TORLUMMI-684745 format. One record per residue (C-alpha): z, x, y; residue number from 1; residue in three letters. Coordinates in Angstrom, 3 decimals. Layout:
N
<<Z, X, Y>, NUM, "ala">
...
end
This chain:
461
<<58.661, 164.069, 94.155>, 1, "unk">
<<61.856, 162.024, 94.556>, 2, "unk">
<<64.435, 162.674, 97.238>, 3, "unk">
<<67.493, 164.360, 95.706>, 4, "unk">
<<70.116, 165.118, 98.367>, 5, "unk">
<<72.398, 168.105, 97.959>, 6, "unk">
<<75.542, 166.071, 97.367>, 7, "unk">
<<79.007, 167.552, 96.991>, 8, "unk">
<<81.398, 167.059, 94.094>, 9, "unk">
<<84.587, 168.324, 95.790>, 10, "unk">
<<84.855, 168.212, 99.587>, 11, "unk">
<<87.386, 170.131, 101.680>, 12, "unk">
<<87.873, 168.563, 105.123>, 13, "unk">
<<89.086, 170.858, 107.901>, 14, "unk">
<<90.449, 170.224, 111.378>, 15, "unk">
<<89.498, 173.640, 112.676>, 16, "unk">
<<92.141, 173.958, 115.394>, 17, "unk">
<<94.906, 173.898, 112.767>, 18, "unk">
<<93.356, 175.956, 109.985>, 19, "unk">
<<94.765, 179.353, 110.995>, 20, "unk">
<<96.685, 178.933, 114.246>, 21, "unk">
<<98.596, 182.231, 113.963>, 22, "unk">
<<95.423, 184.280, 113.720>, 23, "unk">
<<93.825, 185.855, 116.772>, 24, "unk">
<<90.430, 185.038, 115.275>, 25, "unk">
<<88.485, 181.993, 116.368>, 26, "unk">
<<88.881, 179.136, 113.874>, 27, "unk">
<<85.307, 179.356, 112.556>, 28, "unk">
<<85.845, 183.044, 111.780>, 29, "unk">
<<89.295, 182.375, 110.297>, 30, "unk">
<<87.890, 179.671, 108.030>, 31, "unk">
<<85.210, 182.069, 106.799>, 32, "unk">
<<87.924, 184.485, 105.707>, 33, "unk">
<<89.614, 181.648, 103.746>, 34, "unk">
<<86.568, 180.751, 101.664>, 35, "unk">
<<88.012, 182.401, 98.491>, 36, "unk">
<<90.890, 179.895, 98.637>, 37, "unk">
<<88.409, 177.027, 98.745>, 38, "unk">
<<86.461, 178.567, 95.892>, 39, "unk">
<<89.623, 178.599, 93.775>, 40, "unk">
<<89.688, 174.805, 94.181>, 41, "unk">
<<86.074, 174.557, 92.959>, 42, "unk">
<<85.091, 173.146, 96.371>, 43, "unk">
<<81.348, 172.849, 96.937>, 44, "unk">
<<81.310, 171.328, 100.440>, 45, "unk">
<<83.272, 171.905, 103.639>, 46, "unk">
<<83.477, 169.042, 106.126>, 47, "unk">
<<84.207, 170.275, 109.655>, 48, "unk">
<<85.936, 168.229, 112.323>, 49, "unk">
<<83.790, 167.695, 115.478>, 50, "unk">
<<82.888, 171.133, 116.847>, 51, "unk">
<<80.812, 170.354, 119.934>, 52, "unk">
<<81.857, 171.089, 123.514>, 53, "unk">
<<84.234, 168.412, 124.784>, 54, "unk">
<<86.960, 167.979, 127.414>, 55, "unk">
<<89.445, 166.457, 124.948>, 56, "unk">
<<91.295, 168.099, 122.028>, 57, "unk">
<<89.874, 165.986, 119.194>, 58, "unk">
<<86.314, 166.402, 120.573>, 59, "unk">
<<85.549, 162.768, 119.829>, 60, "unk">
<<83.499, 162.469, 123.019>, 61, "unk">
<<80.971, 165.207, 123.496>, 62, "unk">
<<79.890, 166.967, 126.670>, 63, "unk">
<<77.168, 169.046, 124.952>, 64, "unk">
<<75.793, 168.481, 121.435>, 65, "unk">
<<73.936, 171.790, 121.546>, 66, "unk">
<<76.996, 173.977, 122.194>, 67, "unk">
<<80.052, 174.724, 120.067>, 68, "unk">
<<83.406, 174.370, 121.793>, 69, "unk">
<<84.354, 177.904, 122.843>, 70, "unk">
<<87.902, 177.513, 121.511>, 71, "unk">
<<86.437, 177.324, 117.982>, 72, "unk">
<<83.907, 180.159, 118.160>, 73, "unk">
<<80.185, 180.295, 118.795>, 74, "unk">
<<76.874, 179.560, 117.148>, 75, "unk">
<<76.786, 182.932, 115.382>, 76, "unk">
<<80.200, 182.212, 113.855>, 77, "unk">
<<78.944, 178.910, 112.446>, 78, "unk">
<<75.786, 180.503, 111.058>, 79, "unk">
<<77.884, 183.196, 109.349>, 80, "unk">
<<80.230, 180.560, 107.885>, 81, "unk">
<<77.207, 178.709, 106.488>, 82, "unk">
<<75.754, 181.923, 105.063>, 83, "unk">
<<78.938, 183.041, 103.306>, 84, "unk">
<<79.736, 179.532, 102.101>, 85, "unk">
<<76.263, 179.174, 100.590>, 86, "unk">
<<76.717, 182.472, 98.741>, 87, "unk">
<<79.809, 180.898, 97.100>, 88, "unk">
<<78.017, 177.647, 96.255>, 89, "unk">
<<79.391, 175.622, 99.176>, 90, "unk">
<<77.602, 173.620, 101.843>, 91, "unk">
<<78.843, 172.987, 105.382>, 92, "unk">
<<78.806, 169.426, 106.746>, 93, "unk">
<<79.090, 168.677, 110.471>, 94, "unk">
<<80.703, 165.576, 111.947>, 95, "unk">
<<78.790, 163.673, 114.605>, 96, "unk">
<<80.046, 161.012, 117.027>, 97, "unk">
<<76.848, 159.445, 118.327>, 98, "unk">
<<77.804, 156.047, 119.746>, 99, "unk">
<<79.141, 157.507, 123.021>, 100, "unk">
<<79.510, 160.768, 124.946>, 101, "unk">
<<81.940, 162.236, 127.454>, 102, "unk">
<<81.586, 161.216, 131.089>, 103, "unk">
<<81.148, 164.957, 131.694>, 104, "unk">
<<77.945, 165.062, 129.651>, 105, "unk">
<<74.978, 166.120, 131.854>, 106, "unk">
<<73.018, 163.066, 130.725>, 107, "unk">
<<75.682, 160.780, 132.175>, 108, "unk">
<<76.243, 162.834, 135.301>, 109, "unk">
<<72.518, 162.648, 136.040>, 110, "unk">
<<72.445, 158.939, 135.199>, 111, "unk">
<<75.086, 158.203, 137.847>, 112, "unk">
<<72.776, 159.640, 140.514>, 113, "unk">
<<69.688, 157.728, 139.408>, 114, "unk">
<<68.317, 154.243, 139.694>, 115, "unk">
<<66.273, 152.666, 136.870>, 116, "unk">
<<62.792, 154.154, 136.575>, 117, "unk">
<<63.189, 156.181, 139.748>, 118, "unk">
<<59.666, 157.537, 140.520>, 119, "unk">
<<61.212, 160.509, 142.329>, 120, "unk">
<<62.798, 161.752, 139.094>, 121, "unk">
<<60.509, 163.449, 136.503>, 122, "unk">
<<60.162, 161.376, 133.343>, 123, "unk">
<<61.838, 163.978, 131.116>, 124, "unk">
<<64.927, 163.989, 133.390>, 125, "unk">
<<65.443, 160.236, 133.592>, 126, "unk">
<<68.684, 159.482, 131.763>, 127, "unk">
<<69.749, 156.239, 133.445>, 128, "unk">
<<68.343, 154.282, 130.500>, 129, "unk">
<<70.356, 156.411, 128.075>, 130, "unk">
<<73.408, 154.322, 128.962>, 131, "unk">
<<74.370, 150.667, 129.192>, 132, "unk">
<<74.683, 149.936, 132.901>, 133, "unk">
<<75.012, 146.441, 134.314>, 134, "unk">
<<72.178, 144.764, 136.211>, 135, "unk">
<<73.762, 145.724, 139.512>, 136, "unk">
<<75.380, 149.031, 140.384>, 137, "unk">
<<78.725, 147.337, 140.944>, 138, "unk">
<<78.700, 146.056, 137.358>, 139, "unk">
<<79.504, 149.585, 136.145>, 140, "unk">
<<78.776, 150.811, 132.623>, 141, "unk">
<<79.920, 150.048, 129.102>, 142, "unk">
<<82.419, 152.425, 127.526>, 143, "unk">
<<84.030, 152.891, 124.140>, 144, "unk">
<<87.597, 152.071, 123.033>, 145, "unk">
<<88.605, 150.892, 126.526>, 146, "unk">
<<88.232, 154.457, 127.750>, 147, "unk">
<<86.167, 154.906, 130.926>, 148, "unk">
<<85.644, 158.553, 129.972>, 149, "unk">
<<83.547, 157.489, 126.946>, 150, "unk">
<<80.306, 155.919, 128.248>, 151, "unk">
<<78.374, 154.218, 125.454>, 152, "unk">
<<74.952, 155.540, 124.566>, 153, "unk">
<<72.042, 153.110, 124.562>, 154, "unk">
<<70.830, 153.993, 121.077>, 155, "unk">
<<68.154, 151.305, 121.306>, 156, "unk">
<<66.369, 153.649, 123.728>, 157, "unk">
<<63.781, 155.701, 121.830>, 158, "unk">
<<64.223, 158.729, 124.125>, 159, "unk">
<<67.919, 158.916, 123.208>, 160, "unk">
<<67.119, 158.746, 119.511>, 161, "unk">
<<64.460, 161.413, 119.909>, 162, "unk">
<<66.942, 163.803, 121.512>, 163, "unk">
<<69.673, 163.069, 118.982>, 164, "unk">
<<67.920, 162.450, 115.665>, 165, "unk">
<<64.154, 162.373, 115.356>, 166, "unk">
<<62.614, 164.955, 117.683>, 167, "unk">
<<61.772, 168.424, 116.440>, 168, "unk">
<<64.311, 169.822, 118.923>, 169, "unk">
<<66.890, 167.087, 118.293>, 170, "unk">
<<70.598, 167.675, 117.759>, 171, "unk">
<<70.335, 166.752, 114.079>, 172, "unk">
<<67.372, 169.061, 113.486>, 173, "unk">
<<68.768, 172.015, 115.411>, 174, "unk">
<<71.963, 172.348, 113.383>, 175, "unk">
<<70.292, 171.682, 110.018>, 176, "unk">
<<67.919, 174.518, 110.824>, 177, "unk">
<<70.915, 176.782, 111.549>, 178, "unk">
<<72.099, 176.480, 107.948>, 179, "unk">
<<74.196, 173.297, 107.935>, 180, "unk">
<<73.624, 171.245, 104.770>, 181, "unk">
<<74.586, 167.786, 105.969>, 182, "unk">
<<75.940, 165.380, 108.547>, 183, "unk">
<<78.851, 162.978, 108.507>, 184, "unk">
<<78.347, 160.199, 111.062>, 185, "unk">
<<81.635, 158.834, 112.405>, 186, "unk">
<<81.738, 155.143, 113.376>, 187, "unk">
<<78.456, 154.621, 111.549>, 188, "unk">
<<78.641, 150.837, 111.981>, 189, "unk">
<<78.542, 151.243, 115.764>, 190, "unk">
<<75.426, 153.399, 115.496>, 191, "unk">
<<73.672, 150.411, 113.979>, 192, "unk">
<<71.764, 149.587, 110.815>, 193, "unk">
<<68.183, 150.099, 112.027>, 194, "unk">
<<69.101, 153.231, 113.959>, 195, "unk">
<<70.752, 154.789, 110.902>, 196, "unk">
<<67.410, 154.375, 109.178>, 197, "unk">
<<65.860, 156.623, 111.830>, 198, "unk">
<<68.699, 159.123, 111.456>, 199, "unk">
<<68.043, 159.231, 107.716>, 200, "unk">
<<64.316, 159.713, 108.173>, 201, "unk">
<<64.960, 162.407, 110.740>, 202, "unk">
<<67.025, 164.413, 108.232>, 203, "unk">
<<64.236, 164.200, 105.637>, 204, "unk">
<<61.762, 165.908, 107.957>, 205, "unk">
<<63.782, 169.137, 108.084>, 206, "unk">
<<62.914, 171.637, 105.382>, 207, "unk">
<<65.595, 171.921, 102.738>, 208, "unk">
<<67.859, 169.603, 100.798>, 209, "unk">
<<70.212, 167.763, 103.150>, 210, "unk">
<<72.938, 165.150, 102.928>, 211, "unk">
<<73.718, 162.223, 105.260>, 212, "unk">
<<77.046, 160.420, 104.990>, 213, "unk">
<<78.475, 157.587, 107.075>, 214, "unk">
<<82.025, 156.542, 107.918>, 215, "unk">
<<81.929, 152.791, 107.294>, 216, "unk">
<<85.283, 151.059, 107.128>, 217, "unk">
<<84.329, 148.266, 104.806>, 218, "unk">
<<82.089, 147.399, 101.885>, 219, "unk">
<<78.857, 149.312, 102.522>, 220, "unk">
<<76.445, 148.409, 99.734>, 221, "unk">
<<73.612, 147.495, 102.106>, 222, "unk">
<<73.738, 150.917, 103.765>, 223, "unk">
<<73.408, 152.833, 100.508>, 224, "unk">
<<71.109, 150.452, 98.614>, 225, "unk">
<<68.584, 150.413, 101.444>, 226, "unk">
<<68.515, 154.216, 101.582>, 227, "unk">
<<70.044, 154.568, 105.039>, 228, "unk">
<<72.811, 156.852, 103.792>, 229, "unk">
<<73.178, 159.153, 100.816>, 230, "unk">
<<76.829, 158.133, 100.557>, 231, "unk">
<<79.771, 156.768, 102.523>, 232, "unk">
<<83.335, 157.809, 103.233>, 233, "unk">
<<84.904, 155.275, 100.894>, 234, "unk">
<<87.596, 153.606, 102.993>, 235, "unk">
<<87.254, 150.484, 100.833>, 236, "unk">
<<88.317, 152.371, 97.698>, 237, "unk">
<<91.073, 154.111, 99.667>, 238, "unk">
<<92.690, 150.761, 100.430>, 239, "unk">
<<92.639, 149.844, 96.739>, 240, "unk">
<<94.087, 153.134, 95.450>, 241, "unk">
<<96.885, 153.220, 98.026>, 242, "unk">
<<97.557, 149.515, 97.454>, 243, "unk">
<<97.855, 150.124, 93.698>, 244, "unk">
<<100.348, 152.975, 93.988>, 245, "unk">
<<102.413, 151.173, 96.619>, 246, "unk">
<<102.658, 148.125, 94.353>, 247, "unk">
<<100.580, 145.860, 96.586>, 248, "unk">
<<97.907, 145.134, 93.959>, 249, "unk">
<<97.847, 145.200, 90.130>, 250, "unk">
<<95.702, 147.480, 88.010>, 251, "unk">
<<93.326, 144.605, 87.330>, 252, "unk">
<<92.533, 144.285, 91.059>, 253, "unk">
<<91.885, 148.018, 91.360>, 254, "unk">
<<89.511, 147.750, 88.406>, 255, "unk">
<<87.666, 144.910, 90.144>, 256, "unk">
<<87.215, 146.995, 93.279>, 257, "unk">
<<85.752, 149.925, 91.323>, 258, "unk">
<<83.536, 147.541, 89.352>, 259, "unk">
<<82.130, 146.048, 92.556>, 260, "unk">
<<81.503, 149.502, 94.021>, 261, "unk">
<<79.814, 150.759, 90.856>, 262, "unk">
<<77.539, 147.757, 90.438>, 263, "unk">
<<76.685, 147.088, 94.082>, 264, "unk">
<<76.370, 150.675, 95.319>, 265, "unk">
<<74.670, 151.889, 92.152>, 266, "unk">
<<75.710, 154.892, 90.086>, 267, "unk">
<<73.975, 157.443, 92.307>, 268, "unk">
<<75.351, 156.287, 95.652>, 269, "unk">
<<78.789, 155.615, 94.204>, 270, "unk">
<<79.006, 159.153, 92.828>, 271, "unk">
<<77.881, 160.579, 96.182>, 272, "unk">
<<80.503, 158.719, 98.239>, 273, "unk">
<<83.759, 160.429, 99.160>, 274, "unk">
<<87.051, 159.352, 97.568>, 275, "unk">
<<89.055, 159.828, 100.741>, 276, "unk">
<<92.813, 159.153, 100.852>, 277, "unk">
<<93.719, 160.992, 104.083>, 278, "unk">
<<91.743, 162.718, 106.784>, 279, "unk">
<<90.759, 163.258, 110.383>, 280, "unk">
<<91.566, 159.796, 111.740>, 281, "unk">
<<93.930, 158.824, 108.913>, 282, "unk">
<<97.549, 159.570, 108.011>, 283, "unk">
<<98.176, 162.221, 105.385>, 284, "unk">
<<98.425, 160.971, 101.825>, 285, "unk">
<<101.924, 162.472, 101.509>, 286, "unk">
<<103.207, 160.183, 104.273>, 287, "unk">
<<101.609, 157.073, 102.742>, 288, "unk">
<<102.621, 157.739, 99.114>, 289, "unk">
<<105.823, 159.725, 99.348>, 290, "unk">
<<106.817, 159.870, 95.653>, 291, "unk">
<<105.379, 163.147, 94.269>, 292, "unk">
<<104.557, 161.688, 90.837>, 293, "unk">
<<102.572, 158.769, 92.226>, 294, "unk">
<<100.891, 161.020, 94.760>, 295, "unk">
<<99.716, 163.259, 91.900>, 296, "unk">
<<98.240, 160.223, 90.121>, 297, "unk">
<<96.407, 159.156, 93.281>, 298, "unk">
<<94.893, 162.634, 93.528>, 299, "unk">
<<93.895, 162.462, 89.862>, 300, "unk">
<<91.946, 159.268, 90.599>, 301, "unk">
<<90.088, 161.072, 93.396>, 302, "unk">
<<88.828, 163.527, 90.775>, 303, "unk">
<<88.079, 161.099, 87.940>, 304, "unk">
<<86.672, 157.967, 89.616>, 305, "unk">
<<83.015, 157.839, 90.697>, 306, "unk">
<<82.589, 159.733, 93.962>, 307, "unk">
<<83.258, 163.156, 95.408>, 308, "unk">
<<86.883, 164.299, 95.273>, 309, "unk">
<<88.194, 164.821, 98.818>, 310, "unk">
<<90.880, 167.296, 99.952>, 311, "unk">
<<92.253, 167.162, 103.490>, 312, "unk">
<<93.211, 170.698, 104.474>, 313, "unk">
<<96.703, 171.625, 103.309>, 314, "unk">
<<97.189, 168.689, 100.941>, 315, "unk">
<<96.638, 171.078, 98.049>, 316, "unk">
<<99.676, 173.186, 99.053>, 317, "unk">
<<101.956, 170.289, 99.997>, 318, "unk">
<<101.448, 170.389, 103.762>, 319, "unk">
<<103.386, 167.437, 105.152>, 320, "unk">
<<103.438, 165.493, 108.378>, 321, "unk">
<<106.650, 164.083, 109.805>, 322, "unk">
<<105.105, 160.663, 110.307>, 323, "unk">
<<101.924, 158.777, 109.505>, 324, "unk">
<<100.353, 159.396, 112.909>, 325, "unk">
<<100.719, 163.199, 112.935>, 326, "unk">
<<98.283, 164.248, 110.201>, 327, "unk">
<<96.945, 167.230, 112.158>, 328, "unk">
<<99.701, 169.725, 111.465>, 329, "unk">
<<99.231, 173.493, 111.274>, 330, "unk">
<<98.142, 174.980, 107.961>, 331, "unk">
<<100.486, 177.613, 106.553>, 332, "unk">
<<98.979, 180.433, 104.504>, 333, "unk">
<<102.404, 181.915, 103.725>, 334, "unk">
<<102.873, 181.469, 99.978>, 335, "unk">
<<106.596, 180.924, 100.526>, 336, "unk">
<<105.754, 177.692, 102.363>, 337, "unk">
<<103.329, 176.445, 99.719>, 338, "unk">
<<103.905, 174.214, 96.720>, 339, "unk">
<<102.456, 176.457, 93.999>, 340, "unk">
<<102.721, 173.796, 91.277>, 341, "unk">
<<100.727, 171.354, 93.395>, 342, "unk">
<<98.120, 174.019, 94.162>, 343, "unk">
<<97.780, 174.743, 90.431>, 344, "unk">
<<97.377, 171.004, 89.807>, 345, "unk">
<<94.510, 170.764, 92.304>, 346, "unk">
<<92.915, 173.852, 90.802>, 347, "unk">
<<93.189, 172.402, 87.297>, 348, "unk">
<<91.626, 169.109, 88.363>, 349, "unk">
<<88.863, 171.010, 90.115>, 350, "unk">
<<88.192, 173.008, 86.963>, 351, "unk">
<<88.123, 169.836, 84.834>, 352, "unk">
<<85.655, 168.220, 87.205>, 353, "unk">
<<83.436, 171.259, 86.918>, 354, "unk">
<<83.788, 171.269, 83.125>, 355, "unk">
<<82.961, 167.593, 82.460>, 356, "unk">
<<79.608, 166.329, 83.826>, 357, "unk">
<<80.698, 162.704, 83.324>, 358, "unk">
<<83.353, 163.099, 86.041>, 359, "unk">
<<80.669, 164.198, 88.496>, 360, "unk">
<<77.787, 161.892, 87.682>, 361, "unk">
<<78.720, 159.519, 84.873>, 362, "unk">
<<78.681, 155.735, 84.933>, 363, "unk">
<<81.999, 153.897, 85.155>, 364, "unk">
<<83.117, 151.582, 82.325>, 365, "unk">
<<86.191, 149.387, 82.738>, 366, "unk">
<<88.918, 149.651, 80.066>, 367, "unk">
<<91.842, 148.188, 82.026>, 368, "unk">
<<93.776, 145.701, 79.852>, 369, "unk">
<<93.342, 142.042, 80.763>, 370, "unk">
<<96.242, 140.911, 82.924>, 371, "unk">
<<97.193, 144.553, 83.357>, 372, "unk">
<<99.672, 145.367, 86.084>, 373, "unk">
<<100.598, 149.016, 85.513>, 374, "unk">
<<97.916, 150.565, 83.270>, 375, "unk">
<<94.540, 151.371, 84.839>, 376, "unk">
<<91.968, 152.714, 82.375>, 377, "unk">
<<88.263, 153.468, 82.345>, 378, "unk">
<<85.532, 155.596, 80.800>, 379, "unk">
<<82.960, 157.859, 82.453>, 380, "unk">
<<79.768, 158.150, 80.411>, 381, "unk">
<<76.436, 159.978, 80.606>, 382, "unk">
<<73.357, 159.996, 78.366>, 383, "unk">
<<75.099, 162.652, 76.212>, 384, "unk">
<<77.793, 161.081, 73.986>, 385, "unk">
<<79.825, 164.292, 73.702>, 386, "unk">
<<80.364, 164.190, 77.494>, 387, "unk">
<<82.259, 160.868, 77.442>, 388, "unk">
<<85.639, 160.936, 79.202>, 389, "unk">
<<88.382, 158.292, 78.893>, 390, "unk">
<<91.023, 158.094, 81.623>, 391, "unk">
<<94.284, 156.109, 81.596>, 392, "unk">
<<96.883, 155.945, 84.392>, 393, "unk">
<<100.422, 154.552, 84.223>, 394, "unk">
<<101.960, 153.819, 87.616>, 395, "unk">
<<105.225, 152.561, 86.085>, 396, "unk">
<<108.287, 154.763, 85.694>, 397, "unk">
<<108.654, 153.851, 81.997>, 398, "unk">
<<106.495, 155.018, 79.090>, 399, "unk">
<<103.824, 152.532, 78.056>, 400, "unk">
<<101.987, 152.226, 74.718>, 401, "unk">
<<98.691, 150.348, 74.802>, 402, "unk">
<<95.675, 149.636, 72.616>, 403, "unk">
<<92.655, 150.180, 74.866>, 404, "unk">
<<89.240, 148.732, 74.067>, 405, "unk">
<<86.358, 151.068, 74.909>, 406, "unk">
<<83.003, 149.255, 75.206>, 407, "unk">
<<81.156, 152.550, 74.764>, 408, "unk">
<<78.591, 152.812, 71.955>, 409, "unk">
<<78.916, 156.547, 71.445>, 410, "unk">
<<82.540, 156.623, 70.281>, 411, "unk">
<<82.242, 156.406, 66.479>, 412, "unk">
<<85.079, 155.263, 64.272>, 413, "unk">
<<87.322, 158.197, 63.375>, 414, "unk">
<<86.364, 160.333, 66.365>, 415, "unk">
<<89.296, 162.437, 67.562>, 416, "unk">
<<89.943, 162.625, 71.305>, 417, "unk">
<<91.857, 165.458, 72.987>, 418, "unk">
<<93.930, 164.980, 76.149>, 419, "unk">
<<92.783, 167.604, 78.653>, 420, "unk">
<<96.160, 167.385, 80.427>, 421, "unk">
<<98.614, 167.556, 77.518>, 422, "unk">
<<96.560, 168.681, 74.503>, 423, "unk">
<<97.685, 165.636, 72.513>, 424, "unk">
<<95.242, 163.866, 70.212>, 425, "unk">
<<94.282, 160.250, 69.581>, 426, "unk">
<<91.699, 158.678, 67.274>, 427, "unk">
<<89.011, 156.069, 67.934>, 428, "unk">
<<89.334, 153.095, 65.571>, 429, "unk">
<<86.605, 150.448, 65.709>, 430, "unk">
<<85.991, 151.120, 69.385>, 431, "unk">
<<89.685, 151.101, 70.329>, 432, "unk">
<<92.235, 153.802, 70.995>, 433, "unk">
<<96.045, 153.700, 71.011>, 434, "unk">
<<97.560, 155.671, 73.866>, 435, "unk">
<<101.114, 156.483, 74.832>, 436, "unk">
<<101.383, 157.318, 78.514>, 437, "unk">
<<104.600, 158.637, 79.987>, 438, "unk">
<<106.073, 157.111, 83.118>, 439, "unk">
<<104.006, 158.153, 86.168>, 440, "unk">
<<101.679, 159.813, 83.657>, 441, "unk">
<<97.997, 160.009, 82.820>, 442, "unk">
<<95.602, 160.976, 80.050>, 443, "unk">
<<92.118, 162.440, 80.347>, 444, "unk">
<<90.652, 162.160, 76.853>, 445, "unk">
<<87.474, 163.900, 75.701>, 446, "unk">
<<85.776, 163.958, 72.249>, 447, "unk">
<<86.536, 166.771, 69.812>, 448, "unk">
<<82.938, 167.327, 68.792>, 449, "unk">
<<83.683, 170.502, 66.868>, 450, "unk">
<<84.446, 168.747, 63.594>, 451, "unk">
<<84.483, 165.453, 61.748>, 452, "unk">
<<82.759, 162.212, 62.682>, 453, "unk">
<<82.047, 163.228, 66.247>, 454, "unk">
<<80.229, 166.405, 65.279>, 455, "unk">
<<78.010, 164.538, 62.779>, 456, "unk">
<<77.060, 161.811, 65.222>, 457, "unk">
<<76.581, 163.996, 68.282>, 458, "unk">
<<74.393, 166.469, 66.410>, 459, "unk">
<<72.136, 163.584, 65.398>, 460, "unk">
<<71.443, 162.497, 68.961>, 461, "unk">
end
């Protein structure tokens, strides 16, 4: 039997402290009550910000991996969230920061009192080797991000890895057994290549179908090709999409980036990676691309390019930050504060992604015109010809008319294509299609297989 991880198609990322700040409920309980909203977006995975006990607000350094921060709720609240989310077809993904802990973590507090291999300390309580101390006591210890409150874990130590990832009572195992469907590993590069392999193997040993994702801020083909990760948070693609809509790169360069991802990651891993444009440690998309029309096109690419579409809480209702650094603003559930047109747009894209299998799992085929600056075009194809989808984006403010060449065998001459956004029609002629795309516009074209050439060919497959 092959390993088939339970991978999401549309991910909703939540910073729990801001999800329902006016409610007297704990955030985990409040989020559970908001699941119908997520369902309306066709979301099938919820990515939670770090939830473990910590002395700092972002919980980026943990004082106890086995306890939920009391300001968010408790273990029962998380289990109930997982249960209700699963009933609606959604998985819950936890975020882990495993390269360091808080200096208040019991492991570190005990380590400060110990000497290496102290015979007076029982073997199971020796934690000195869990950290990177100097040869002499006065050398101190290594810490993360120039912060003495973040002692680095010695992940080369097998006992540390057993407690975190591989042991039957490990952190990773415990929460998967509670109903969580996956893990997102922050700062995955700092965890290390060989150690991520152990993390991956550790997740396979838990009964059920689980998902392991890594935050890697660069090209990550080795991590996915070698089976260390099921997918990555695609920061590399994020740079290309934002660069395209801010005028920093032409359409041809964006096409090259997607080509490299598709060929080097492989179709499976590329489709499992997250098309992130804003998030926990990133500015909101609305502060990076401030023009509403271009922002809408960027979101459309999240839903149509290979990878899981990613929504950072509140983006779907127009939640805005005053500046790039303040992404973690409070969510408003008052409909008077929400952009209803934008919400409908997200819901429509979510419905289209659910309707067309090619947008979820299809291969990517480049159709961007040679020397193209403004028009970015591509096809998504599966083994079924009637599922083919053609997408064209115009980042310019003026209407553009282009003849696009589609190197896709299953588009017969005379086949009519329908634009899922506008309802307009266009016809395939000798493998080409003429499209007129309004300024800051897009087309999502699918075959009309109900009649004519398309019906004849597709029935014969």
